[in-house]
C-alpha positions in Angstrom: 71.2 137.9 78.8 73.6 140.3 76.6 77.3 140.5 77.5 78.8 144.0 78.4 82.1 145.5 78.4 82.5 144.1 82.2 81.9 140.8 81.2 84.7 140.9 78.4 87.4 142.4 80.4 86.4 139.3 83.5 86.7 136.6 80.4 89.6 138.2 79.5 91.6 138.2 82.6 90.2 134.8 83.1 92.1 133.7 79.6 95.0 135.9 80.0 94.4 137.9 77.4 94.2 141.9 76.6 91.7 143.9 74.3 92.2 147.3 73.4 88.9 149.1 73.3 88.0 148.6 70.0 88.6 145.0 70.3 86.4 144.9 73.3 83.7 146.7 71.8 84.1 143.8 68.7 83.8 141.1 71.2 80.9 142.1 73.2 79.4 142.6 69.4 80.4 139.0 68.5 79.4 137.2 72.1 76.2 139.0 71.8 75.6 137.7 68.4 76.6 134.2 69.5 74.0 134.1 72.4 71.4 135.5 69.7 71.6 132.8 67.7 72.0 130.4 70.8 68.4 131.4 71.7 67.3 131.0 67.9 68.4 127.8 68.8 66.1 127.2 71.7 63.3 127.9 69.9 63.4 124.2 67.4 60.8 122.1 68.6 63.4 119.0 69.8 60.6 116.7 71.5 60.9 113.9 68.7 64.9 114.5 69.1 67.0 111.3 70.9 69.9 112.9 72.4 72.9 112.2 71.4 76.3 111.3 73.1 78.7 111.2 69.7 77.2 112.6 66.1 78.1 109.2 64.4 77.3 105.1 65.3 80.8 104.6 65.3 82.6 102.3 68.8 85.8 102.8 70.2 87.6 99.3 69.9 89.2 99.0 73.1 92.0 96.6 74.0 91.4 94.6 77.3 92.5 95.6 80.1 95.2 92.6 80.8 98.4 93.4 83.9 101.6 92.8 82.4 104.9 93.3 83.7 106.2 97.0 84.1 109.2 98.0 82.2 112.5 98.6 84.5 113.9 101.5 85.4 117.1 100.6 84.3 115.3 99.6 80.9 113.1 103.1 80.6 116.6 105.3 80.9 118.7 102.4 78.8 118.2 105.4 75.4 118.0 108.5 77.6 119.8 111.0 76.7 120.0 112.9 79.9 119.0 111.1 83.1 119.7 112.0 86.9 120.0 108.7 89.2 116.7 106.9 88.7 115.1 110.3 86.8 114.8 111.3 82.9 116.7 114.9 82.8 114.3 117.4 80.7 114.7 121.0 79.8 113.1 123.4 81.9 109.8 124.1 79.5 107.8 126.2 82.5 109.1 129.7 83.8 107.7 130.7 87.3 105.7 133.5 87.5 
C-alpha cells in the first residue's frame, strides 16, 4: 500500500492541517518510508515472542475503591474566585465555529 497525495489531503483535512505542494510531497515521501519500514518489521519471526501489554513488569498500585461522603456544593464553591449560583464561573475557552 502506498500513500498518495490524495491520501495526504484526506489526512490533513481530518487533522485540520494545510500543506503546500512541497510539504505535501515531503509528507508522501515520509509516510511511504514509514510504511516500508513497517513492512520490514512484518518480516520478523515473532513466533516465540509472548505478547506484551506493557514494556515493563511494573504494576499499577491502586487504592481500594471505597465510598466516601460527597463534597457539599457550598464547600466546593467556598474558595471559587467567581461563581454563578451553584456553579463555578470560568472564562470562555472555546470559540464557536
